[in-house]
C-alpha positions as CSV (number, residue, x, y, z in Angstrom):
1,M,119.5,245.3,169.7
2,S,121.8,247.1,167.3
3,A,121.1,250.6,166.1
4,M,118.7,250.8,163.1
5,A,119.8,254.2,161.8
6,L,123.1,255.6,160.5
7,Y,124.1,259.2,160.3
8,V,127.2,260.3,158.3
9,H,128.5,263.8,158.6
10,V,130.2,265.3,155.6
11,P,132.1,268.4,156.8
12,F,132.9,270.1,153.5
13,C,131.3,273.2,152.1
14,L,131.9,275.5,149.1
15,K,131.2,278.5,151.3
16,I,130.6,278.9,155.1
17,C,127.2,280.2,156.0
18,A,127.2,283.0,158.6
19,Y,124.9,281.2,161.0
20,C,126.3,277.7,160.9
21,D,127.8,276.1,164.0
22,F,128.1,272.5,162.6
23,C,131.4,270.9,162.0
24,H,132.5,272.3,158.6
25,V,135.6,273.3,156.5
26,L,136.0,274.7,153.0
27,Y,136.2,271.9,150.4
28,Q,139.6,270.8,149.4
29,K,139.9,267.7,147.1
30,E,143.0,266.2,148.8
31,L,141.6,266.6,152.3
32,A,138.2,265.1,151.2
33,D,140.1,262.1,149.8
34,R,141.9,261.6,153.1
35,W,138.5,262.0,154.9
36,L,137.0,259.3,152.8
37,D,139.8,256.9,153.7
38,A,139.0,257.6,157.4
39,V,135.3,257.1,156.9
40,Q,136.0,253.7,155.3
41,E,138.1,252.7,158.3
42,E,135.4,253.9,160.8
43,L,132.6,252.2,159.0
44,S,134.4,248.9,159.1
45,A,135.1,249.2,162.8
46,R,131.8,250.7,164.1
47,V,128.8,249.7,162.1
48,R,127.9,246.1,163.1
49,T,124.5,245.7,161.4
50,R,123.5,245.4,157.8
51,N,119.8,245.7,158.8
52,L,119.5,249.5,158.9
53,K,116.1,251.2,158.4
54,T,117.4,254.7,157.5
55,I,120.6,256.4,156.4
56,Y,121.1,260.1,156.6
57,I,124.1,261.9,155.0
58,G,124.3,265.5,156.4
59,G,126.8,268.2,156.9
60,G,128.3,270.5,156.0
61,T,127.3,270.0,152.4
62,P,127.5,266.4,151.2
63,S,126.8,267.6,147.6
64,S,130.0,269.6,147.7
65,L,132.0,266.4,147.2
66,S,133.0,265.8,143.6
67,C,130.9,263.2,141.7
68,A,133.7,260.6,142.0
69,Q,134.0,261.3,145.7
70,L,130.3,261.1,146.2
71,D,130.2,257.8,144.3
72,R,133.0,256.5,146.5
73,L,131.2,257.4,149.7
74,L,127.9,255.9,148.6
75,T,129.7,252.7,147.4
76,M,131.1,252.4,151.0
77,L,127.6,252.6,152.3
78,D,126.1,250.1,149.8
79,P,126.5,247.1,152.0
80,F,124.4,248.8,154.7
81,A,121.7,250.2,152.4
82,S,120.0,247.1,151.0
83,L,117.1,247.1,153.4
84,V,116.9,250.9,154.0
85,K,113.5,252.4,153.7
86,E,114.6,256.1,153.8
87,Y,118.0,257.2,152.4
88,T,118.5,260.9,152.6
89,L,121.2,263.2,151.3
90,E,121.5,266.9,152.2
91,I,122.1,269.2,149.3
92,N,122.9,272.9,148.7
93,P,121.5,273.7,145.2
94,E,124.6,275.3,143.8
95,S,126.6,272.0,144.2
96,L,124.1,269.7,142.6
97,S,124.6,268.4,139.0
98,A,122.6,265.9,136.9
99,E,125.6,263.6,137.2
100,K,125.5,263.7,141.0
101,A,121.7,263.2,141.0
102,A,122.1,260.1,138.8
103,C,124.8,258.8,141.2
104,M,122.5,259.2,144.1
105,V,119.7,257.2,142.5
106,H,122.1,254.5,141.4
107,H,123.0,253.9,145.1
108,G,119.4,253.9,146.3
109,I,119.0,257.4,147.7
110,N,115.3,258.2,147.7
111,R,115.0,261.4,149.7
112,A,116.8,264.8,149.5
113,S,116.9,267.7,151.9
114,L,117.7,271.0,150.2
115,G,119.0,274.2,151.9
116,Y,116.5,277.0,150.9
117,Q,116.3,279.2,154.0
118,T,114.6,282.1,152.3
119,N,114.0,283.7,148.9
120,N,115.0,287.2,150.1
121,A,118.2,288.3,148.3
122,Q,119.3,290.7,151.0
123,L,118.9,288.0,153.8
124,L,120.7,285.4,151.6
125,R,123.7,287.8,151.3
126,Q,123.6,288.4,155.0
127,M,123.7,284.6,155.6
128,N,126.6,284.2,153.1
129,R,124.5,281.8,151.0
130,I,125.3,281.1,147.4
131,A,122.0,279.8,146.0
132,N,118.8,281.8,145.5
133,A,115.3,280.5,145.1
134,S,115.7,280.0,141.4
135,D,118.6,277.7,142.0
136,V,116.5,275.7,144.5
137,I,113.7,275.3,141.9
138,K,116.3,274.1,139.3
139,A,117.9,271.6,141.8
140,M,114.4,270.2,142.6
141,A,113.8,269.7,138.9
142,V,117.1,267.9,138.5
143,L,116.2,265.5,141.3
144,R,112.7,264.9,140.1
145,D,114.0,264.1,136.6
146,V,116.0,261.2,138.0
147,G,113.1,260.0,140.2
148,I,113.8,261.5,143.6
149,T,110.5,263.1,144.5
150,N,110.6,262.9,148.3
151,L,112.0,266.4,148.7
152,S,112.3,268.5,151.8
153,L,113.2,272.2,152.2
154,D,114.9,273.9,155.1
155,I,113.7,277.4,156.1
156,L,115.2,279.8,158.6
157,Y,113.1,282.4,160.4
158,S,113.7,285.1,163.1
159,L,116.7,286.2,161.0
160,P,118.3,289.6,161.9
161,S,116.1,292.3,160.5
162,Q,113.7,289.8,158.9
163,T,110.1,291.1,158.8
164,M,106.9,289.1,159.0
165,A,106.2,289.9,155.3
166,Q,109.6,288.5,154.3
167,L,109.0,285.3,156.2
168,Q,105.5,284.9,154.7
169,E,106.9,285.5,151.2
170,A,109.6,282.8,151.8
171,V,107.1,280.3,153.0
172,E,104.6,280.9,150.2
173,A,107.4,280.5,147.7
174,A,108.4,277.2,149.4
175,I,104.8,275.9,149.2
176,A,104.7,276.7,145.5
177,M,107.8,274.5,144.9
178,K,105.6,271.5,146.0
179,P,108.0,269.8,148.5
180,K,106.8,266.8,150.5
181,H,108.3,268.1,153.7
182,L,109.3,271.4,155.3
183,S,111.7,272.0,158.3
184,L,111.4,275.5,159.8
185,Y,114.0,276.5,162.3
186,S,114.2,279.7,164.4
187,L,117.7,281.2,164.3
188,T,119.9,280.7,167.2
189,I,123.1,282.7,167.1
190,E,125.9,280.4,168.3
191,P,129.4,281.5,169.4
192,H,132.2,281.3,166.8
193,T,129.8,282.0,163.9
194,L,130.0,285.0,161.6
195,F,126.7,286.3,163.0
196,A,128.1,286.2,166.5
197,A,131.3,288.0,165.4
198,K,129.1,290.8,163.9
199,K,127.1,290.9,167.1
200,L,123.8,290.3,165.2
201,K,120.7,289.2,167.0
202,P,117.6,287.3,166.0
203,C,114.2,288.9,166.0
204,D,112.7,289.8,169.3
205,A,110.9,287.0,171.2
206,E,107.4,288.4,170.4
207,T,108.1,288.7,166.7
208,E,109.5,285.2,166.7
209,A,106.5,283.8,168.4
210,D,104.2,285.5,166.0
211,M,106.2,284.1,163.1
212,Y,105.9,280.5,164.5
213,E,102.2,280.9,165.1
214,W,101.7,282.0,161.5
215,I,103.9,279.2,160.1
216,C,101.9,276.5,161.9
217,A,98.6,277.9,160.8
218,R,99.7,278.5,157.2
219,L,101.3,275.1,156.7
220,E,98.3,273.3,158.1
221,K,96.1,275.2,155.6
222,A,98.5,274.2,152.8
223,G,98.2,270.5,153.7
224,F,101.3,270.0,155.8
225,A,100.7,268.3,159.1
226,Q,102.9,269.4,162.0
227,Y,104.3,266.2,163.5
228,E,107.3,267.7,165.5
229,L,108.1,271.2,166.8
230,S,109.9,272.3,163.6
231,N,108.8,269.8,161.1
232,F,105.8,269.6,158.7
233,A,105.0,266.9,156.2
234,R,102.4,265.9,153.7
235,D,100.7,262.6,154.4
236,G,103.1,259.7,154.2
237,Y,106.3,261.8,154.2
238,V,107.3,262.2,157.8
239,A,111.1,262.0,158.1
240,Q,111.7,258.5,159.3
241,H,115.3,259.0,160.2
242,N,114.7,261.9,162.5
243,W,111.7,260.0,164.0
244,I,114.2,257.5,165.3
245,Y,116.0,260.3,167.2
246,W,112.7,261.6,168.7
247,E,111.6,258.1,169.7
248,Y,115.0,257.8,171.5
249,E,116.2,254.8,169.6
250,D,119.8,254.0,169.0
251,F,121.8,255.2,165.9
252,Y,125.3,255.2,164.6
253,G,127.2,258.4,164.0
254,I,130.1,258.4,161.5
255,G,132.5,261.2,160.7
256,C,134.1,264.2,162.4
257,G,131.4,266.3,164.1
258,A,129.0,263.4,164.2
259,W,127.5,261.8,167.4
260,G,125.6,258.6,168.0
261,K,123.9,256.7,170.8
262,E,124.0,253.0,171.5
263,K,122.3,251.7,174.6
264,D,123.5,253.7,177.6
265,V,126.4,255.4,175.8
266,R,126.3,258.6,173.8
267,Y,129.5,259.3,171.8
268,E,130.8,262.1,169.8
269,H,133.7,262.7,167.4
270,T,136.3,265.4,167.3
271,R,135.3,268.5,165.2
272,S,138.9,268.6,163.8
273,I,139.0,267.0,160.4
274,R,142.8,266.4,160.6
275,A,142.5,264.8,164.0
276,Y,139.7,262.6,162.7
277,C,141.7,261.5,159.6
278,E,144.6,260.5,162.0
279,N,142.4,258.4,164.2
280,P,138.8,257.9,162.9
281,K,137.9,255.4,165.6
282,A,138.6,257.8,168.5
283,I,135.4,259.0,170.2
284,M,134.5,260.7,173.4
285,E,132.0,258.6,175.3
286,T,129.4,259.6,177.9
287,R,127.8,256.9,179.9
288,L,124.2,257.9,180.7
289,S,122.6,257.1,184.1
290,I,119.1,255.7,184.1
291,A,117.8,259.1,185.3
292,E,119.6,260.8,182.4
293,Q,118.2,258.4,179.9
294,M,114.7,258.7,181.2
295,F,114.8,262.5,181.0
296,E,116.3,262.5,177.5
297,N,113.6,260.1,176.4
298,V,110.9,262.5,177.7
299,M,112.6,265.5,176.2
300,M,113.0,264.0,172.8
301,G,109.6,262.2,172.7
302,M,107.5,265.2,173.7
303,R,108.9,267.2,170.7
304,L,106.6,265.0,168.7
305,R,103.0,266.4,168.4
306,Q,101.7,262.9,169.3
307,G,104.0,262.9,172.4
308,M,106.3,260.2,173.9
309,D,105.5,256.5,173.8
310,T,104.8,255.6,177.5
311,V,104.6,251.9,176.8
312,R,108.1,251.9,175.3
313,F,109.2,253.9,178.3
314,V,108.1,251.1,180.7
315,E,109.7,248.4,178.5
316,R,113.0,250.3,178.6
317,Y,113.2,251.3,182.3
318,G,110.7,249.1,184.1
319,Q,108.9,252.1,185.5
320,R,105.9,254.2,184.5
321,V,106.6,257.8,183.6
322,Q,104.0,259.0,186.1
323,D,105.9,257.1,188.9
324,V,109.2,258.6,187.9
325,Y,107.9,262.2,187.6
326,P,104.8,262.3,189.9
327,R,105.2,266.0,190.9
328,S,105.8,267.1,187.3
329,I,102.8,265.1,186.0
330,A,100.5,266.5,188.7
331,F,101.7,270.1,188.2
332,L,101.4,270.0,184.4
333,Q,98.0,268.3,184.5
334,D,96.7,270.8,187.0
335,N,97.8,273.6,184.7
336,G,96.4,272.1,181.5
337,L,99.8,271.6,179.9
338,I,99.7,267.8,179.3
339,E,96.9,265.6,178.3
340,P,95.2,263.7,181.1
341,D,95.5,260.2,179.5
342,F,99.0,259.0,179.2
343,S,98.3,255.2,178.9
344,S,100.0,255.2,175.5
345,R,101.5,258.7,175.0
346,L,102.8,261.5,177.2
347,Q,101.5,264.4,175.1
348,A,101.5,268.2,175.6
349,T,98.2,270.0,175.2
350,K,97.9,272.6,172.4
351,R,98.7,275.2,175.1
352,G,101.6,273.2,176.5
353,Y,103.1,272.4,173.1
354,V,103.5,276.2,172.4
355,I,105.7,276.5,175.5
356,L,107.2,273.0,175.4
357,N,110.6,274.2,176.7
358,S,108.9,275.4,179.9
359,V,107.1,272.1,180.2
360,L,110.4,270.2,179.9
361,E,112.0,272.4,182.5
362,V,109.5,271.0,185.0
363,F,110.6,267.5,184.2
364,L,114.3,268.5,184.3
365,E,113.9,270.0,187.8
366,E,112.4,266.9,189.2
367,S,114.9,264.7,187.4
368,H,117.7,266.6,189.2
369,I,116.0,266.4,192.5
370,D,115.7,262.6,192.3
371,S,118.9,261.7,190.6
């Protein structure tokens, strides 16, 4: 069965955020034009189905493309978008215009994910962000005016020097903007970022845990259901594209810095935009063993609050999860970290979900022993 989802990575940004480790480069018109040529070539060679369920255009900053370039990219994707249920574009508010929003609607985009991060001016400067909370509100209004009402906001927490009060203020402001979906990510400082060069550190582990606990409680009270570790949605607005990742289904990845998975092969592209433009079909492939696939399936599926689909697991691998990981299952059940009934889902308990990384390490250890 062909992949049902398509991810396109747009590497261009108007400014580089201090925490970002994704494939990115400052926007240059001529380079973006060459990149579009390469994307067209790769799309023609790689994407074999017109029956996609979701398309997600991320980055980088897709909205940093000029309106003409955005129209060109979306026109390339038109043949694959006719049956798409969820079509998402990532936006940084400072690079959105009414013209670009109209272009998005014309090509069927029905969901937007906006970079918000925080409303604190000092923290925004520290992150090298251009837009402030007022810009986010204006961008949301522009999108709603053209009919795109399925709006998601990204929020970062555990930022260097961030206080609980600053986080709470940022979340309250986000709730007041009335998005349908919120993604809240704890800061990880990756090598080769500006934060790493400045030797900055996130909040201490205890503060970060307190922030996460408060986030979960506050968003539940505000009507956002937590359906994944970092994601919260109003009823009917779960991110369908990311759900495909967590259910360990196949997806196409297009563009430098993108990766995809098809059957037992995971592939990734170069992070060099010039190398990509020279040969957009070149990919680095990793063939996954059955043991690796089974662990990745568990790892991704258990991120969902409802857990991993155990029926689908048997369909894929011909084995029950409790037979593949008998010691892990027994240990985690004995310690109250997974629910006792996994006839349909392998689900962490409330206590286990809070320390999910530790739960997954148990499965990983057994996976290594038996592989």
